[in-house]
VEXDREN-2710 file (C-alpha; in Angstrom, 1 decimal):
% VEXDREN-2710
k/r/px/py/pz
1/MET/-12.3/-32.0/-19.5
2/LYS/-13.9/-28.5/-20.1
3/SER/-11.3/-25.8/-20.2
4/ILE/-11.9/-22.3/-18.7
5/GLU/-13.0/-20.0/-21.5
6/SER/-12.6/-16.3/-20.9
7/VAL/-11.4/-13.1/-22.6
8/ASN/-9.7/-10.4/-20.5
9/ASP/-10.7/-12.1/-17.2
10/PHE/-8.2/-14.4/-15.5
11/VAL/-5.5/-14.8/-12.9
12/ILE/-2.1/-16.0/-13.8
13/LYS/0.6/-16.8/-11.3
14/PHE/4.3/-17.0/-12.1
15/ALA/6.5/-19.3/-9.9
16/ASN/10.2/-18.4/-10.1
17/VAL/13.4/-18.4/-8.0
18/ASN/14.3/-15.2/-6.2
19/GLY/17.2/-13.3/-7.7
20/THR/16.8/-14.6/-11.3
21/GLY/15.4/-11.4/-12.8
22/SER/12.0/-12.8/-13.2
23/ALA/10.1/-9.8/-11.7
24/SER/11.2/-7.6/-14.6
25/ALA/9.9/-10.1/-17.1
26/ASN/6.7/-10.7/-15.3
27/SER/6.2/-6.9/-15.0
28/LEU/6.7/-6.7/-18.8
29/PHE/3.9/-9.2/-19.2
30/ALA/1.5/-7.2/-17.0
31/LYS/2.3/-3.9/-18.6
32/ALA/1.8/-5.3/-22.1
33/ILE/-1.8/-6.3/-21.1
34/PHE/-2.3/-2.8/-19.6
35/ARG/-1.1/-1.2/-22.8
36/MET/-3.7/-3.2/-24.6
37/GLY/-6.3/-1.3/-22.5
38/VAL/-7.1/-4.1/-20.1
39/PRO/-7.1/-3.4/-16.3
40/VAL/-4.4/-5.4/-14.5
41/SER/-3.3/-5.8/-10.9
42/PRO/0.2/-7.3/-10.4
43/LYS/1.3/-8.6/-7.0
44/ASN/4.9/-9.5/-6.4
45/ILE/5.1/-12.1/-3.5
46/PHE/8.8/-12.4/-2.7
47/PRO/10.9/-13.8/0.1
48/SER/13.2/-11.7/2.3
49/ASN/16.5/-13.4/1.2
50/ILE/18.5/-12.1/-1.8
51/GLN/18.5/-15.3/-3.9
52/GLY/17.4/-18.9/-4.1
53/LEU/14.0/-19.1/-2.4
54/PRO/10.7/-19.4/-4.3
55/THR/9.0/-16.2/-5.4
56/TRP/5.7/-15.7/-7.0
57/TYR/4.2/-12.9/-9.2
58/GLU/0.4/-12.9/-9.5
59/VAL/-1.4/-10.9/-12.2
60/ARG/-5.1/-10.2/-12.0
61/VAL/-6.6/-9.4/-15.4
62/SER/-10.1/-8.1/-15.3
63/ASP/-12.1/-6.3/-18.0
64/LYS/-14.6/-5.5/-15.3
65/GLY/-12.0/-3.4/-13.5
66/TYR/-11.5/-5.6/-10.4
67/LEU/-8.1/-4.7/-9.0
68/GLY/-7.9/-6.7/-5.8
69/ARG/-7.0/-10.4/-5.5
70/ARG/-9.7/-12.7/-6.6
71/GLY/-8.4/-15.9/-5.1
72/GLY/-7.6/-19.0/-7.2
73/VAL/-5.3/-19.4/-10.2
74/ASP/-6.4/-20.0/-13.8
75/ILE/-2.9/-20.2/-15.3
76/ALA/0.2/-21.2/-13.4
77/LEU/3.6/-20.8/-15.1
78/SER/6.2/-22.6/-13.0
79/VAL/10.0/-22.7/-13.7
80/ASN/10.9/-23.5/-10.1
81/PRO/11.0/-27.2/-9.1
82/GLN/11.0/-26.3/-5.4
83/SER/7.4/-25.1/-5.6
84/MET/6.1/-27.0/-8.6
85/ALA/3.9/-29.5/-6.6
86/ASP/2.2/-26.6/-4.8
87/ASP/1.9/-24.5/-7.9
88/ILE/0.1/-27.2/-9.9
89/ARG/-2.3/-27.9/-7.0
90/GLU/-3.4/-24.2/-7.0
91/VAL/-4.7/-24.3/-10.6
92/GLU/-8.5/-24.1/-10.9
93/PRO/-10.2/-27.1/-12.6
94/GLY/-10.2/-26.4/-16.4
95/GLY/-7.1/-24.1/-16.0
96/TYR/-3.6/-24.4/-17.4
97/PHE/-0.3/-25.4/-15.9
98/ILE/2.7/-24.3/-18.0
99/TYR/6.2/-25.5/-17.0
100/ASP/9.7/-25.9/-18.2
101/ASN/9.7/-29.5/-19.5
102/THR/13.4/-29.7/-20.2
103/LYS/13.1/-32.2/-17.3
104/PRO/9.8/-34.3/-17.3
105/LEU/7.1/-33.5/-14.9
106/ASP/6.8/-35.9/-11.9
107/LEU/4.0/-38.3/-12.7
108/ARG/2.7/-37.9/-9.2
109/GLN/1.9/-34.2/-9.9
110/HIS/-0.2/-34.8/-13.0
111/ARG/-3.8/-33.7/-12.9
112/ASN/-6.5/-34.8/-15.3
113/ASP/-8.8/-31.8/-14.8
114/ILE/-6.3/-29.2/-16.1
115/SER/-4.3/-28.7/-19.3
116/ILE/-0.6/-29.1/-19.0
117/ILE/1.7/-27.4/-21.4
118/GLY/5.4/-28.0/-21.5
119/LEU/8.0/-25.5/-22.9
120/PRO/11.7/-26.5/-23.0
121/LEU/12.9/-23.2/-21.7
122/THR/16.2/-24.4/-20.3
123/ARG/17.0/-26.4/-23.5
124/ILE/16.3/-23.3/-25.7
125/CYS/18.5/-21.1/-23.5
126/ASN/21.4/-23.7/-23.4
127/LYS/21.3/-23.8/-27.2
128/GLU/21.0/-20.1/-27.7
129/TYR/23.3/-18.6/-25.0
130/ASP/26.8/-19.5/-23.7
131/ASP/26.8/-17.1/-20.7
132/PRO/25.2/-18.7/-17.6
133/ARG/23.7/-15.3/-16.5
134/GLN/22.2/-14.7/-19.9
135/ARG/20.6/-18.2/-19.8
136/GLN/19.1/-17.3/-16.4
137/LEU/17.8/-13.9/-17.4
138/PHE/16.5/-14.6/-20.9
139/LYS/14.6/-17.8/-19.8
140/ASN/12.1/-15.4/-18.3
141/VAL/11.8/-13.3/-21.4
142/ILE/11.4/-16.4/-23.5
143/TYR/8.3/-17.6/-21.6
144/VAL/6.8/-14.1/-21.8
145/GLY/7.1/-14.4/-25.6
146/ALA/5.5/-17.9/-25.4
147/LEU/2.6/-16.5/-23.4
148/ALA/2.0/-13.8/-26.0
149/ALA/1.3/-16.6/-28.5
150/LEU/-0.7/-18.7/-26.1
151/LEU/-2.9/-15.8/-24.9
152/ASP/-3.0/-13.9/-28.2
153/ILE/-1.3/-10.9/-26.8
154/ASP/-0.3/-8.2/-29.3
155/PHE/3.4/-9.0/-30.0
156/LYS/4.0/-5.4/-31.2
157/VAL/3.0/-4.1/-27.8
158/LEU/5.6/-6.3/-26.1
159/THR/8.4/-5.2/-28.4
160/GLY/7.3/-1.6/-28.0
161/LEU/7.6/-1.9/-24.2
162/VAL/11.1/-3.3/-24.6
163/GLU/12.1/-0.4/-26.8
164/ASP/10.7/2.0/-24.3
165/GLN/12.3/0.3/-21.3
166/PHE/15.8/0.2/-22.9
167/LYS/15.5/3.5/-24.8
168/GLY/18.9/4.5/-26.1
169/LYS/20.4/1.1/-25.3
170/LYS/20.3/-0.9/-28.5
171/ASN/22.7/-3.5/-27.1
172/LEU/19.8/-4.4/-24.7
173/VAL/16.8/-3.9/-27.0
174/LEU/17.6/-6.4/-29.7
175/PRO/18.6/-9.3/-27.4
176/ASN/15.4/-9.0/-25.4
177/ILE/13.2/-8.8/-28.5
178/HIS/15.1/-11.9/-29.8
179/ALA/14.3/-13.8/-26.7
180/LEU/10.6/-12.8/-27.0
181/GLU/10.7/-14.1/-30.5
182/LEU/12.2/-17.4/-29.5
183/GLY/9.4/-18.1/-27.1
184/HIS/6.7/-16.8/-29.4
185/GLN/7.9/-18.9/-32.3
186/TYR/8.3/-22.1/-30.3
187/ALA/4.8/-21.8/-28.9
188/ARG/3.2/-21.2/-32.3
189/ALA/5.0/-24.1/-33.8
190/ASN/4.5/-26.6/-31.1
191/VAL/1.3/-25.7/-29.1
192/GLU/-2.2/-25.0/-30.3
193/CYS/-2.5/-21.2/-30.1
194/PRO/-4.3/-19.4/-28.7
195/ILE/-5.6/-21.3/-25.7
196/SER/-9.2/-20.8/-24.4
197/ILE/-8.1/-17.9/-22.2
198/ARG/-7.2/-14.9/-24.3
199/VAL/-6.4/-11.2/-24.2
200/GLU/-8.1/-8.7/-26.6
201/HIS/-7.6/-5.0/-27.0
202/SER/-10.0/-3.0/-24.8
203/ASP/-10.7/0.6/-23.8
204/MET/-11.3/-0.1/-20.1
205/VAL/-8.0/1.5/-19.0
206/GLY/-8.7/4.9/-20.3
207/ASP/-6.4/7.5/-18.8
208/LYS/-5.4/5.3/-15.8
209/ILE/-1.8/4.9/-14.9
210/LEU/0.3/2.1/-13.3
211/LEU/2.3/3.4/-10.3
212/ASP/3.4/2.0/-7.0
213/GLY/2.4/3.7/-3.8
214/ASN/5.9/4.5/-2.5
215/GLU/6.8/6.4/-5.7
216/ALA/3.5/8.3/-5.3
217/LEU/4.3/9.1/-1.6
218/GLY/7.8/10.4/-2.5
219/LEU/6.2/12.7/-5.1
220/GLY/3.5/13.7/-2.7
221/ALA/6.1/14.7/-0.1
222/LEU/7.8/16.8/-2.7
223/TYR/4.6/18.6/-3.8
224/GLY/3.6/19.0/-0.2
225/GLY/6.6/21.2/0.3
226/ALA/9.0/18.8/2.1
227/THR/12.6/19.8/2.1
228/VAL/14.0/17.5/4.7
229/ALA/13.8/13.7/4.7
230/ALA/15.4/11.9/7.7
231/TRP/15.3/8.1/7.5
232/TYR/16.8/4.8/8.2
233/PRO/16.5/2.0/5.5
234/ILE/13.8/-0.6/6.1
235/THR/11.7/-2.8/3.8
236/PRO/9.2/-1.9/2.5
237/SER/9.6/1.9/2.9
238/THR/13.1/2.5/1.5
239/SER/11.9/3.4/-1.9
240/VAL/9.7/6.3/-0.5
241/VAL/12.9/8.3/0.2
242/ASP/14.5/7.0/-3.0
243/ALA/11.6/8.5/-5.0
244/PHE/11.7/11.7/-3.0
245/GLU/15.4/12.1/-3.7
246/LYS/15.0/11.3/-7.4
247/TYR/12.5/14.1/-7.9
248/ALA/14.1/16.5/-5.5
249/LYS/17.3/16.3/-7.6
250/ARG/15.3/17.6/-10.5
251/VAL/13.3/20.4/-9.0
252/ARG/14.7/21.3/-5.5
253/ILE/17.6/23.1/-7.0
254/ASP/18.2/26.9/-6.6
255/PRO/18.2/28.3/-10.1
256/GLY/20.7/31.0/-9.2
257/THR/23.4/29.0/-7.4
258/GLY/22.7/25.5/-8.5
259/ARG/22.7/24.4/-4.8
260/ARG/20.3/21.8/-3.4
261/ASN/17.3/23.2/-1.5
262/TYR/16.7/19.9/0.3
263/ALA/18.4/17.6/2.7
264/ILE/18.3/13.8/2.9
265/VAL/19.9/12.5/6.0
266/GLN/20.3/8.8/6.9
267/GLY/20.4/8.4/10.7
268/GLU/22.1/5.6/12.6
269/ASP/18.7/4.2/13.5
270/GLU/15.0/5.0/13.4
271/LEU/15.2/6.9/16.7
272/ALA/17.7/9.3/15.1
273/ALA/15.6/9.6/11.9
274/ILE/12.4/10.7/13.6
275/GLY/14.4/12.9/16.0
276/MET/15.9/14.8/13.1
277/ALA/12.5/15.1/11.4
278/ILE/10.9/16.5/14.5
279/GLY/13.8/18.9/15.0
280/ALA/13.6/20.2/11.4
281/SER/9.9/20.6/11.7
282/TRP/10.2/22.5/14.9
283/ASN/12.6/24.8/13.2
284/GLY/10.2/25.6/10.4
285/SER/11.0/23.1/7.7
286/ARG/8.6/20.6/6.3
287/ALA/10.2/17.3/7.2
288/PHE/9.3/13.7/7.2
289/THR/10.5/10.2/7.8
290/ALA/9.4/6.8/6.4
291/THR/9.6/3.4/8.0
292/SER/7.7/0.2/8.8
293/GLY/6.4/-1.5/11.9
294/PRO/9.7/-2.2/13.6
295/GLY/10.7/1.4/13.1
296/VAL/7.4/2.7/14.5
297/SER/8.2/0.7/17.7
298/LEU/11.5/2.5/18.1
299/MET/10.0/5.9/17.2
300/SER/7.1/5.7/19.6
301/GLU/8.8/7.7/22.4
302/PHE/9.6/10.6/20.0
303/LEU/6.0/10.4/18.7
304/GLY/4.9/11.0/22.2
305/LEU/7.2/14.0/22.4
306/ALA/5.8/15.5/19.2
307/TYR/2.2/14.9/20.4
308/PHE/2.8/16.4/23.8
309/ALA/5.0/19.3/22.7
310/GLU/2.7/19.8/19.6
311/ILE/5.4/19.8/16.9
312/PRO/4.3/19.2/13.3
313/THR/5.6/15.8/12.3
314/VAL/5.0/13.6/9.2
315/LEU/5.6/9.8/9.2
316/PHE/4.9/7.4/6.3
317/ASN/4.4/3.9/7.6
318/VAL/4.5/1.2/4.9
319/GLN/3.3/-1.7/6.9
320/ARG/4.6/-5.3/6.7
321/ALA/3.9/-8.5/8.6
322/GLY/5.1/-8.5/12.2
323/PRO/5.8/-8.7/15.1
324/SER/9.5/-8.6/15.4
325/THR/11.1/-9.3/12.1
326/GLY/8.0/-11.2/11.1
327/MET/7.7/-11.6/7.3
328/PRO/9.5/-8.4/6.2
329/THR/8.5/-8.8/2.5
330/ARG/4.9/-9.6/3.1
331/THR/1.9/-7.3/3.5
332/GLN/-0.4/-6.6/6.5
333/GLN/-2.5/-3.9/8.1
334/SER/-1.2/-4.7/11.5
335/ASP/0.2/-1.4/12.9
336/VAL/-3.2/0.3/13.4
337/LEU/-3.3/0.2/17.2
338/ALA/0.5/0.7/17.6
339/CYS/0.2/3.9/15.6
340/ALA/-3.2/5.2/16.9
341/TYR/-1.9/5.2/20.5
342/ALA/1.8/5.4/19.8
343/SER/3.9/6.2/22.8
344/HIS/3.3/5.8/26.5
345/GLY/0.7/7.8/28.5
346/ASP/-2.5/9.2/27.0
347/THR/-1.8/9.8/23.4
348/LYS/-3.8/9.7/20.2
349/GLN/-2.1/10.0/16.8
350/VAL/-3.8/11.1/13.5
351/LEU/-3.8/8.3/10.9
352/LEU/-4.5/8.5/7.2
353/PHE/-5.5/5.4/5.2
354/PRO/-4.8/5.7/1.4
355/SER/-6.0/2.9/-0.8
356/THR/-4.6/3.9/-4.2
357/PRO/-1.4/5.6/-5.5
358/LYS/-3.3/8.7/-6.2
359/GLU/-4.4/8.9/-2.6
360/CYS/-0.8/8.2/-1.5
361/PHE/0.1/11.3/-3.5
362/ASP/-2.8/13.4/-2.3
363/PHE/-2.6/12.3/1.3
364/GLY/1.2/12.5/1.3
365/ALA/1.0/16.2/0.3
366/GLN/-1.9/16.9/2.6
367/ALA/-0.1/15.4/5.6
368/PHE/2.2/18.4/5.8
369/ASP/-0.7/20.8/5.8
370/LEU/-2.5/18.8/8.4
371/ALA/0.6/18.5/10.6
372/GLU/1.2/22.2/10.6
373/ARG/-2.5/23.2/10.9
374/LEU/-3.1/20.8/13.8
375/GLN/0.4/20.9/15.3
376/THR/0.6/17.1/15.8
377/PRO/2.1/14.0/14.2
378/ILE/0.4/12.8/11.1
379/ILE/1.0/9.1/10.3
380/LEU/0.1/7.9/6.8
381/MET/-0.6/4.2/6.9
382/SER/0.3/2.5/3.6
383/ASP/1.4/-1.2/3.3
384/LEU/3.7/-3.3/1.2
385/ASP/1.0/-4.3/-1.3
386/LEU/0.2/-0.7/-2.1
387/GLY/3.8/0.6/-1.6
388/MET/5.8/-1.8/-3.7
389/ASN/3.4/-3.2/-6.3
390/ASP/2.3/-1.4/-9.4
391/ASN/-1.3/-0.4/-8.9
392/MET/-3.8/1.0/-11.5
393/SER/-4.7/4.5/-10.5
394/GLU/-6.3/7.7/-11.5
395/PRO/-3.7/10.1/-12.9
396/LEU/-2.0/12.4/-10.4
397/SER/-3.0/16.0/-10.4
398/TRP/-2.0/19.2/-8.7
399/ASP/-3.5/22.7/-8.5
400/ASP/-0.6/25.2/-9.1
401/GLU/-2.7/27.9/-7.3
402/ARG/-2.7/25.8/-4.1
403/LYS/-1.1/27.5/-1.0
404/TYR/0.5/25.6/1.8
405/ASP/-1.4/25.8/5.1
406/ARG/1.3/26.6/7.7
407/GLY/-1.3/26.9/10.5
408/LYS/-1.2/29.3/13.4
409/VAL/2.2/31.0/13.2
410/MET/2.6/34.3/14.9
411/THR/4.7/36.8/12.9
412/GLU/7.4/39.2/14.2
413/GLU/5.0/42.1/13.5
414/GLU/2.3/40.6/15.6
415/LEU/4.7/40.0/18.4
416/GLU/6.2/43.5/18.1
417/ALA/2.7/44.9/18.3
418/GLY/2.4/43.4/21.7
419/THR/0.0/40.6/20.9
420/GLU/-0.2/38.2/23.8
421/PHE/1.8/35.0/23.2
422/GLY/1.5/31.8/25.1
423/ARG/2.7/28.8/23.4
424/TYR/0.0/26.6/24.9
425/LEU/-2.6/29.3/25.3
426/ASP/-5.9/28.4/23.6
427/VAL/-6.9/31.8/22.2
428/ASP/-9.5/30.7/19.6
429/GLY/-11.3/28.0/21.5
430/ASP/-10.3/25.3/19.0
431/ALA/-7.6/23.9/21.3
432/ILE/-4.9/24.7/18.7
433/CYS/-2.4/27.3/20.0
434/TYR/-0.2/29.8/18.2
435/ARG/3.4/29.1/17.6
436/THR/6.4/31.0/16.3
437/TYR/9.4/29.9/14.3
438/PRO/12.7/30.0/16.2
439/GLY/14.4/33.4/15.7
440/THR/11.2/35.2/14.7
441/HIS/11.6/37.9/17.4
442/PRO/14.8/38.7/19.5
443/THR/13.0/38.7/22.8
444/ARG/9.4/37.4/22.4
445/GLY/7.9/34.2/21.0
446/SER/10.8/31.8/20.9
447/PHE/10.5/28.9/23.3
448/PHE/12.3/25.8/24.4
449/THR/10.5/22.5/23.6
450/ARG/10.5/19.7/26.1
451/GLY/8.5/16.7/27.0
452/THR/7.8/17.8/30.6
453/SER/4.6/19.3/31.9
454/ARG/4.2/23.1/31.6
455/ASN/1.7/25.9/31.9
456/GLU/0.1/27.8/29.1
457/TYR/3.2/29.9/28.7
458/ALA/5.5/27.0/28.2
459/VAL/6.9/27.5/31.7
460/TYR/7.9/24.2/33.4
461/SER/5.3/23.1/35.9
462/GLU/4.5/20.0/37.9
463/ASN/1.3/21.5/39.2
464/GLY/-1.4/18.9/38.7
465/GLU/-3.9/21.5/37.5
466/ASP/-1.6/22.7/34.8
467/TYR/-1.0/19.2/33.6
468/GLU/-4.6/18.3/33.6
469/ALA/-5.7/21.5/31.8
470/ASN/-3.1/20.8/29.1
471/MET/-4.2/17.1/28.6
472/LEU/-7.8/18.1/28.4
473/ARG/-7.0/20.7/25.8
474/LEU/-5.2/18.1/23.8
475/LEU/-8.3/15.9/24.0
476/ARG/-10.5/18.8/22.9
477/LYS/-8.1/19.3/19.9
478/TRP/-9.1/15.8/18.9
479/ASP/-12.6/17.2/18.0
480/THR/-11.0/20.0/15.9
481/ILE/-8.8/17.4/14.1
482/ASN/-12.0/15.5/13.2
483/GLU/-13.1/18.4/11.0
484/HIS/-9.8/18.4/8.9
485/VAL/-9.0/14.8/8.1
486/PRO/-10.4/13.0/5.0
487/ALA/-14.0/11.9/5.4
488/PRO/-15.1/8.3/4.9
489/VAL/-16.5/7.2/1.5
490/THR/-19.9/5.5/1.6
491/VAL/-21.4/3.2/-1.0
492/ASP/-25.1/2.5/-1.0
493/CYS/-26.0/-0.9/-2.4
494/GLY/-29.4/0.4/-3.6
495/HIS/-31.4/-2.0/-1.6
496/GLU/-32.9/-2.0/1.9
497/THR/-30.5/-3.8/4.1
498/ASP/-29.5/-3.9/7.8
499/THR/-26.0/-5.3/7.1
500/ALA/-22.9/-3.5/5.9
501/VAL/-19.2/-3.8/5.5
502/LEU/-16.5/-1.4/6.6
503/TYR/-12.9/-1.5/5.3
504/PHE/-9.8/0.7/4.8
505/GLY/-6.7/0.9/2.7
506/THR/-5.8/-1.9/0.4
507/SER/-8.8/-4.0/1.6
508/GLU/-11.0/-1.9/-0.6
509/GLU/-10.8/-3.5/-4.0
510/SER/-11.3/-7.1/-2.9
511/SER/-14.1/-6.0/-0.6
512/ARG/-16.0/-4.3/-3.4
513/GLU/-15.6/-7.4/-5.6
514/ALA/-16.8/-9.6/-2.8
515/LEU/-19.9/-7.4/-2.4
516/ASP/-20.7/-7.9/-6.1
517/TYR/-20.4/-11.7/-5.6
518/LEU/-22.7/-11.6/-2.7
519/ALA/-25.2/-9.3/-4.6
520/GLU/-25.4/-12.0/-7.3
521/GLU/-26.6/-14.4/-4.6
522/GLY/-29.2/-11.8/-3.4
523/ILE/-27.2/-10.7/-0.4
524/PHE/-27.0/-6.9/-0.4
525/MET/-24.8/-4.8/1.8
526/ASN/-23.9/-1.1/2.1
527/ALA/-20.2/-0.2/2.4
528/MET/-18.0/2.4/4.0
529/ARG/-14.3/3.0/3.5
530/VAL/-12.6/4.7/6.5
531/ARG/-9.9/7.1/5.4
532/ALA/-8.7/8.5/8.7
533/PHE/-8.5/8.3/12.4
534/PRO/-10.0/10.1/14.3
535/PHE/-13.3/8.6/13.1
536/ASN/-15.9/11.3/12.5
537/SER/-19.6/11.2/13.3
538/GLU/-20.4/9.7/9.9
539/VAL/-18.6/6.5/10.8
540/GLN/-20.6/6.2/14.1
541/GLN/-23.9/6.9/12.3
542/PHE/-23.1/4.4/9.6
543/ILE/-22.5/1.6/12.2
544/GLU/-25.5/2.6/14.2
545/SER/-27.8/2.5/11.2
546/HIS/-27.1/-1.3/10.7
547/VAL/-27.7/-4.3/12.7
548/GLN/-24.5/-5.9/11.7
549/VAL/-21.3/-4.5/10.2
550/PHE/-18.4/-6.7/9.0
551/VAL/-15.0/-5.0/9.5
552/ILE/-12.6/-6.2/6.9
553/GLU/-8.9/-6.0/7.7
554/GLN/-5.6/-7.7/7.2
555/ASN/-4.3/-8.5/10.6
556/ARG/-4.9/-11.2/13.3
557/ASP/-6.3/-9.2/16.1
558/ALA/-9.1/-7.2/14.4
559/GLN/-7.3/-3.9/15.1
560/LEU/-9.6/-1.5/13.3
561/ARG/-12.6/-3.2/15.0
562/THR/-10.9/-2.9/18.3
563/LEU/-10.3/0.8/17.7
564/LEU/-13.9/1.4/16.7
565/MET/-15.1/-0.4/19.8
566/ALA/-12.8/1.7/22.0
567/GLU/-13.7/5.0/20.4
568/PHE/-17.5/4.5/20.1
569/GLU/-18.1/1.7/22.7
570/PHE/-19.8/-0.6/20.2
571/GLY/-20.3/-4.2/21.4
572/PRO/-19.0/-7.3/19.6
573/ASP/-22.6/-8.2/18.6
574/ILE/-22.6/-5.3/16.1
575/LEU/-19.1/-5.5/14.7
576/LYS/-18.0/-8.8/13.1
577/SER/-14.5/-9.5/11.9
578/VAL/-13.3/-10.6/8.4
579/LEU/-9.6/-11.2/8.7
580/CYS/-6.6/-12.2/6.6
581/PHE/-3.1/-12.2/8.0
582/ASP/-1.1/-14.8/5.9
583/GLY/1.1/-12.0/4.4
584/THR/-0.7/-12.0/1.0
585/PRO/-3.3/-9.4/0.0
586/ILE/-6.8/-10.4/1.1
587/SER/-8.9/-11.9/-1.7
588/ALA/-12.5/-11.4/-2.7
589/ARG/-13.3/-15.1/-2.4
590/ASN/-12.0/-15.2/1.1
591/ILE/-14.1/-12.2/2.1
592/ARG/-17.2/-13.7/0.6
593/LYS/-16.6/-17.0/2.3
594/GLN/-16.1/-15.5/5.8
595/ILE/-19.2/-13.2/5.5
596/LYS/-21.4/-16.1/4.3
597/LYS/-20.2/-18.2/7.3
598/HIS/-21.3/-15.4/9.6
599/LEU/-24.6/-15.0/7.9
600/ASN/-25.3/-18.7/7.8
601/GLY/-24.7/-18.9/11.6
602/ASP/-21.7/-21.2/11.1
603/ASN/-19.0/-21.2/13.8
604/VAL/-16.3/-19.1/12.4
605/LEU/-12.8/-19.6/13.6
606/PRO/-11.7/-17.6/16.6
607/LEU/-9.6/-14.5/16.1
608/HIS/-6.4/-16.2/17.1
609/ARG/-6.7/-18.7/14.2
610/LYS/-6.9/-17.9/10.5
611/ALA/-9.6/-19.1/8.3
612/SER/-8.7/-21.1/5.1
613/LEU/-6.9/-18.3/3.2
614/SER/-4.8/-19.9/0.5
615/GLY/-4.8/-22.4/-2.3
616/VAL/-8.0/-24.4/-3.0
617/GLY/-9.6/-23.1/0.2
618/GLU/-10.1/-19.7/-1.4
619/THR/-12.1/-21.2/-4.3
620/LEU/-14.9/-22.5/-2.1
END
């Protein structure tokens, strides 16, 4: 049997039991490799219960800088008997299966084409610790120490991480380092170390950081000037508001009085949350709410109000697998259509599609400028993969000279001077009207906001001409919005080609890697990453300049493709779907396989069925 030989290029998958503290230990492993200067991309794939079900933690290690899921597993470390049969089947030929051999491996699970390494983790813990909880927690740390020996990871980096993590808590530092040493010493004494897959120090990371998207969103909201967060807890968006609160406690404090200059209000449900955010925004505050798909469903009527009444509103949607409760702890990009046309009647909502924590920060701050400049809801579309997993990112930066864009706000002086004010009067021809903050002037400018039809002066009207004029102006405003949202990013493959791919959000990294795989086979494609809806003319021109464009997305119904066809009237012969909707992040191998099926003229599976997305199927 020939073992996989690689340095700084592999996929390792940890198979654990939910609620055992394994995620912290697995994160320690990923961060150690990151500190050695090697790019990593960890993915925590966990169930929605509190404890007891299988959970996995996949770490992509790539000196080439690939950060998406590759597909396939080179090393599986399994300490969960429930999933062990599946875990060993996932290992690539020539790979390694590492398991707790306190109990022998079922002979029916043996494979001759991989290396099987046993570590008596439970036996070591039973001998070393009397407390059952310590046995459970330190088992994870012990196998990280063993992996350091097997993969030749710098042990000092691991101990340094522990010291940083538990700084000032010597009662935690020494026991964790001891557990690392137990695993490291056992592996060196009983297994040939290192194995053929190794980690070496590198300089590929540079000044990059590891950060999850929700933390970046919370920080972006703070820098964007938000002072009000109205929310209702829901996975996977809860930590957005947690992050905002953490930073607001440090910097949103009046230096003179010590009082808080921010408000965080938990509503009784998502309806209340967005209602409070809209009310605070109407009153002049920069306010936001954060939710996921089920929350968007409940918020849609209020989103229609904000669209029709033209009230600045910011919503962070961290998408998960639906519909209904769906798989609440798995990732998807499946709220695109629900958000683009949120609410009944003729509505169009502005969507932003970040793909990195830095873009979560940048777009999160920019959303408040856009909301006030355009006087409409701005929905930022993240997902669980980006929001809850550590992602390697460019450092966050901020220009201290930057001024907030409050949009068209008429002042008391302007009103006092007799400037004509009509809340829905298009003065400048860009379909964006002037507004005032409540209380700006005692007799002029203030207005009631309601979701009923009105004329240009906000006077209630059921006159069809008034309604039609207002709706047409809102449609014209869509063209103005086009000029303000983030433009798409285009990648030219450097070869003449009539085929291309189009992707958005967290599909970017795996898509780019898949294009490299295809290029190695002589298949060259241009690429475009869409960063916002409405789509600007660049998107239309990009599609029109190719015979065939593959739209890569993580949902069943090809929602971005549907949106492109609706907005530009492209036919299905031009736009082809590459889909993944099993709840795990899309992989490069899966993308390559689906594109090659299309190009080879094979019958790809209909949209209502998923292609082979997991396990050995991804390695084809």
